[in-house]
N, C-alpha and C positions, 0 to 999 in steps of 0.2 A: 504493500500500500504506500509506504514512504517512497520507495524507488519509482513508483508509477506517478507520483505527484498528486495522488487523489486527496480530496478534502477528507477530514479537516486538518491534514498535516501542514499545509501552508500557514494556517492560523496559529497552530501550535509553535511552529518554528519561528514565526514572526514574534510571537509573545516572548519566547525564550530569548531571542536576539535582542529585543528591546530592554530586557532586564539588565543587560551588560554585567551580569553577575560573574564573579571570579569562580564561584562554585555553585552548582545547582543540583538539588535533589529532586528527583522526579518519581511519580507513582504512575501506575497503569501503563507501563511500557513493557510490551511483550519481550520475554527473554528467549534468546537462542544461544547455543553453546559458543559460537564464534563472535557474538555481539554484533552481528550484521545489522540487526534492526537498530540498535543504539548508534552504531557507526553511521547509518544512513540518516538518522535524526540529527546527529552532530553535523553532518555535511549540509543538511537542509538549513540548520541554524546559521552556519557559516555563509551559505548562499543568500540568506535573508539579511546579511549585514551584521551578524553577531560575532562574538569572539570565536577564534579557532580553538576549540577545546581539545587539547592534545591528549588528555587523560580521561579514561572511561572506567567505570566500575559497575558491575552488576553481579549478583549471585542468583542461582536457580531458586525461584520462589516455590512456595507450596501449592499455589493455585493450579488446579487441574491434575494434581499428582494423585494417581489412583491408590486406594488403600485395600481393595478387594474385600471390603466389609460393608455392611448395610448400616452406615452411620446415621442416616435419617429415619430409619425404622419403617420404611415403606414396603419392605419385603422384597426389594430388588437390589441387585448389585450394579455397580458401574455408573450410577447417576452422578450428576454434577455435585450434589450434596454429599456424596460418598467419598469425594476426594479430600485430601488434606485441607485444601482451601477451594472454595467454589470456583469452577472454571470449566470451559469447554475443551481445553487441551492443556497439557503440561507446559507451564511457562507463561500462560496468559496473564497479562496485567501485573508484571513484576515491578521492581524498583530499580533505580539507576542513579548514578552520579556523573555529571559532566564537570570537569575542572580544568583550569588553566595551569594548575600545579600538580605535582606528582601525588598519586593516591596509593595507599597501602591498606589492603584488607586485613584488619586486626582480629576480627572474630565474626563468625556466622552462627547465630543462635537459632536459626530457623528450624533445626532438626530437634530441638529440645522438646521433650514430651510435656504435654499440658499437666499431667499428673505430678510432675517433678517440680513444678513451680511452688514456692512457699505459699501456704494457705490457699492452694488451688481450689477453684470453684467448679472443677470438672463435673460434668453431668452428661448423660446420654439422652436420646430422644424419648426413652421410657421413664425418665426422671430418676434413674439410678445414678448415685453419686460416687465419686472417688474411684478406688481401685477396682470396684465391681462394675463400673460402667463399661458398656460395649466399646471396644477399641481403646481402652485405657492404656494398653501397652503399645499402641500404634499412633494414637492421635497426637499430633504436634500442637504446640501452643499457637504458633504463628499462622494466621490466616494467609498472609503473603510472606513476610520475612521480618526478622529482627537482625540487623547486622551493624558492625562498627567498622568504619574506615577512617584512616587518618589522612589529613591533607597537609602537605609540606610546602608552605610558602618559602620562597628563597630567603635565607638568612634570618628566619623567624622560627619560633617554636611551632611544632605541629599542633593541629587542632583535630580532636577526635569527634567525628560525626557518629551519632547513635541514631540509626534510622529504623523506622517501622511503618507498616501499613496494616491497620487492625481490622478485624471483622466488623461489618455492619451489625449493630446490636438488635437486628430485626430479622424477619423472614424465618422465624422458628415457631415453636409452640409454647404452651404454658410453662414448660420447663425453663424457658429463657436461656437455652443453650448458647445462642450467639451473643446474648447480652452478657452472660457469665464469661465467655471467652474474651470478648472485647474488654471487659473489666480487667482480666488477668494479663492481657497483652499490654495494657498501659502500666499496670502495677509491676510488670517485669522490670522496668527501668529503675524503679525504686529499689527493688531487690538487688539489681545489678550494682547500683551505687552503694548499697549496704555491704557489698562484698560477696554476694552469691554469684556463682558461675565465674569465679576468678577474682583476682585483686581488683578493687575499684579503681577508676581512673584518678590519677593524681594531678594531671595537667588540665588545660582548658578543654571543655567538651560542649557540644550542642546536641540536644535531643530534638529531632525533627521528623516530621512525617504526617501522614493522614491517620489520626487516631479514631476517626468516626465516633467521637465522643465529645460532648459539650460539658462544660463544668456546671451549667445551670439550665438545662433544658433537653428536649429530645427524649428518645426512648432508652438511652443507655443508663448504666449505673454511674451517675455523675461523680460520686464520691471518689472514684479512682482518679479522675482527672483533677479534682480539687486537691487531692493529696499530692499529686505530682506538682501542680502549680504552686502549692504552699511550701514545698520542700525548701529549706534554707540554702541548699546547695545550688539552686536553680533560680535564674532571674527571668521573670515574665514581664517583658517590656510593656509599660503602661499603654502604649499606642495599640497593642494587640488585644488588650482586655475588652471583652464584650463586642469585639468587631467580628461580624459574621464572615465566614470564609466560603459558605455554600448556601444555596437556596434550593430547597426541595418544595416545589409548589404543592398546594392542596391536592389530594388529601395527605401529603407529606407534612413533616414538622415545620416547614418554613425555613427561616434564616437562622443558621447556627454557626458557632465557632467550633470547628472540628479538626482544623489543620494547625500545626504548631511549629514555631522556631523558638526553642527554649535554651538560651545560652547559660553556661555555668557562671558562677559569681566571679570567675576570672575576668569576664568581659564587662565592659560598659558599652552597650549599643550606642552608636553615634547617630544613627537614623534608622527608622523603620517605616514600612508602608504595607498596606493591605490593598490588594486589587479591588477595583470597583465592580460590584456584582451587576451593576446596570450596564456597564460599557465594556466589560472584559472582552477582548478580541476573540479569545479562544472559547467563548461560551458554547459554541457548537460542539466543541470537543470535550468539554468538562464543565460541570456545574461549579467546580471549585476554582477559586481565584488564587493567584500567586501571593506569597508573602516575601518581602525583601527585608534584609537587615544589613546595615553597614557596621562593622566592628573594627576596633583598633587591634592590631597584632603587635605583640611585644610591648615596648615601653614608649614608643613615639606615636602620637596621634596621627602623624602623616602617613604611617604605614597602615593602610586600611584594606579590608576585604569586604566584598559584597556577597552575601549568601542568600539563597532562596530555598 
């Protein structure tokens, strides 16, 4: 689709080009082993007048990855809801990073089992919880992915990006399986900062991605997001607070803040911006608008980076 120049790719590429971001995190980018799709998108951005992003990063997501189990309890195998993450094919709608500076993949948490998360809310479609739930020894936490990649600006300390794309907390039954999973996907980062799954980061980091969870509305378990935003190790820029990043028209929940750029306390954001839901160029490609943040790197305000 990208190579053929079909819509909505030109709008997406133009929107990315106009951000002029040094580093960009993207969701809903199909994954392939040789990153052909991501490379084609990078070339389209360059062709639209954007930066020449020399460095790309993506890992295989859980979307569309078959489990050979009946996870949705409909009595059939091989459905889209029986995959590790909802998808028509393996790799659909993954995450990616485009960067002007070198990238190093530090950790891929996407294969961690849901049952192994501290205080896991694991449940199956029949409302069986914990270790006894169907697929407990197979079901991964990540609907798409959780991973960490470090960005290496020249002559500056590296920045750790902690990226994720969480389950929509809807499209399930009274057991609230997707809502529980979505809750635990956000709580994962607090457990990670507390030292679960390896030593916690000691340098600057940014948690970023599509949480599909609002701190004060929608169908999700909002307390998880409030806990993350209130953590003293994290800075929630005031300009982002209560700014919606998506609009789901009726009968959907409307305008909600569900996408995040959350720098650690090592940073003082110099400038932030939320895309306009009314005028966003890429509206035909995504309901979500982009977030921008300019940060100082190191000790001199003149050394800045723009992240989205």
